[in-house]
C-alpha positions as CSV (number, residue, x, y, z in Angstrom):
1,M,115.3,125.0,117.0
2,K,118.5,122.9,116.8
3,F,120.6,126.0,117.1
4,S,118.8,127.1,120.3
5,I,119.3,123.7,121.9
6,L,123.0,123.8,121.0
7,I,123.4,127.3,122.6
8,F,121.4,126.2,125.7
9,S,123.6,123.1,126.1
10,A,126.8,125.1,125.7
11,L,125.5,127.6,128.3
12,M,124.6,124.9,130.8
13,L,128.0,123.2,130.3
14,S,129.8,126.5,130.9
15,L,127.8,127.2,134.0
16,F,128.5,123.7,135.3
17,L,132.3,124.1,134.7
18,V,132.4,127.5,136.4
19,A,130.4,126.2,139.4
20,C,132.6,123.2,139.8
21,S,135.8,125.1,139.6
22,K,134.9,127.0,142.8
23,Y,134.9,123.8,144.7
24,E,137.9,122.1,143.1
25,K,139.9,120.1,145.7
26,G,143.6,119.9,145.8
27,N,144.7,123.6,145.8
28,V,147.8,122.7,147.8
29,K,150.6,121.4,145.6
30,A,153.8,119.9,147.1
31,R,156.8,118.1,145.7
32,F,159.3,116.2,147.7
33,I,163.0,115.5,147.5
34,N,164.6,112.5,149.2
35,L,167.6,113.7,151.3
36,T,167.6,110.6,153.6
37,G,170.6,108.9,152.0
38,Y,168.4,105.9,151.4
39,E,165.9,104.7,148.9
40,L,162.3,105.1,150.2
41,N,159.9,102.4,149.3
42,K,156.1,102.4,149.7
43,L,156.3,106.1,150.5
44,R,153.1,107.7,151.5
45,I,152.6,111.4,152.5
46,G,149.1,112.3,153.7
47,D,146.7,110.5,151.5
48,N,149.1,110.4,148.5
49,R,150.8,107.2,147.7
50,I,154.1,108.1,146.1
51,G,155.8,104.7,145.8
52,T,159.5,104.5,145.5
53,L,161.7,107.6,145.7
54,D,165.4,107.1,145.1
55,I,168.2,108.9,146.9
56,M,168.2,112.6,145.9
57,E,165.2,112.0,143.6
58,Q,162.5,114.6,143.5
59,T,158.8,113.9,142.8
60,G,156.5,115.9,140.6
61,Y,153.8,118.0,142.3
62,F,151.1,116.1,144.3
63,S,147.8,117.7,145.2
64,F,146.5,118.0,148.7
65,E,143.1,119.3,149.9
66,E,144.9,120.6,153.0
67,F,148.5,120.4,154.3
68,A,149.4,120.4,158.0
69,F,152.0,122.6,159.7
70,D,153.3,123.3,163.2
71,S,155.2,126.6,163.6
72,G,155.9,126.5,159.9
73,I,157.2,123.0,159.9
74,P,155.3,120.5,157.7
75,T,153.6,117.8,159.8
76,E,151.6,115.9,157.2
77,L,151.8,112.1,158.0
78,I,154.7,110.4,156.3
79,R,155.4,106.7,156.1
80,A,157.9,104.6,154.1
81,K,160.1,101.6,154.3
82,I,163.9,101.7,154.2
83,D,165.6,98.4,153.6
84,S,162.3,96.6,154.3
85,R,162.0,98.3,157.7
86,D,159.0,100.5,158.6
87,T,159.8,104.1,159.5
88,R,157.9,106.4,161.9
89,D,156.8,110.0,161.5
90,Y,159.0,112.5,163.2
91,S,156.0,114.9,163.7
92,E,154.8,112.7,166.5
93,F,157.2,114.7,168.6
94,Y,155.2,117.9,167.8
95,W,152.6,117.3,170.5
96,C,152.0,120.8,171.9
97,G,149.4,121.9,169.3
98,T,149.4,125.6,170.0
99,S,150.9,126.5,166.7
100,K,149.3,123.9,164.5
101,Y,147.5,125.0,161.4
102,R,146.4,123.7,158.0
103,V,146.7,125.5,154.6
104,T,144.2,125.1,151.8
105,E,146.3,126.6,149.0
106,G,149.9,127.1,148.1
107,T,152.8,125.5,146.4
108,F,155.6,123.9,148.5
109,D,159.0,122.2,147.9
110,I,159.6,119.9,150.8
111,E,162.7,117.9,151.8
112,I,162.5,114.4,153.4
113,R,165.1,113.8,156.0
114,R,165.9,110.7,158.1
115,F,166.7,110.6,161.9
116,V,167.5,107.7,164.1
117,I,166.5,107.9,167.8
118,N,167.0,104.9,170.0
119,D,167.3,102.6,167.0
120,I,164.0,103.8,165.6
121,V,164.1,105.4,162.1
122,Y,162.0,108.6,161.7
123,L,161.2,110.6,158.6
124,R,160.8,114.4,158.9
125,L,159.5,116.9,156.4
126,D,161.2,120.2,156.1
127,K,160.0,123.1,154.0
128,K,162.7,124.2,151.6
């Protein structure tokens, strides 16, 4: 009797794990390298809070449920502070929308770059 309960429990646990793995979130993996020339503080990309990223430092891989692109260029929302000053997201210039898409799986290495336009600091993501 105890043996059959143990086998039943193991079978149910196995079925549960297999069923859950189909719906696992975070099939997009991305790591980021800071090529801005500045330390990034309070860095956030999409829903991931990365924190501080030093000059030329690379993160480990972060999981995303989806990752946004426009014509092959990453457009996931990026925010940070440089020298206590807020930055803006360069992808706000990608307003057309005809070539926008989201991926739900894949692994990406992405560079973070800094641009200044009219004294406003923007951060841009570039797929390596």
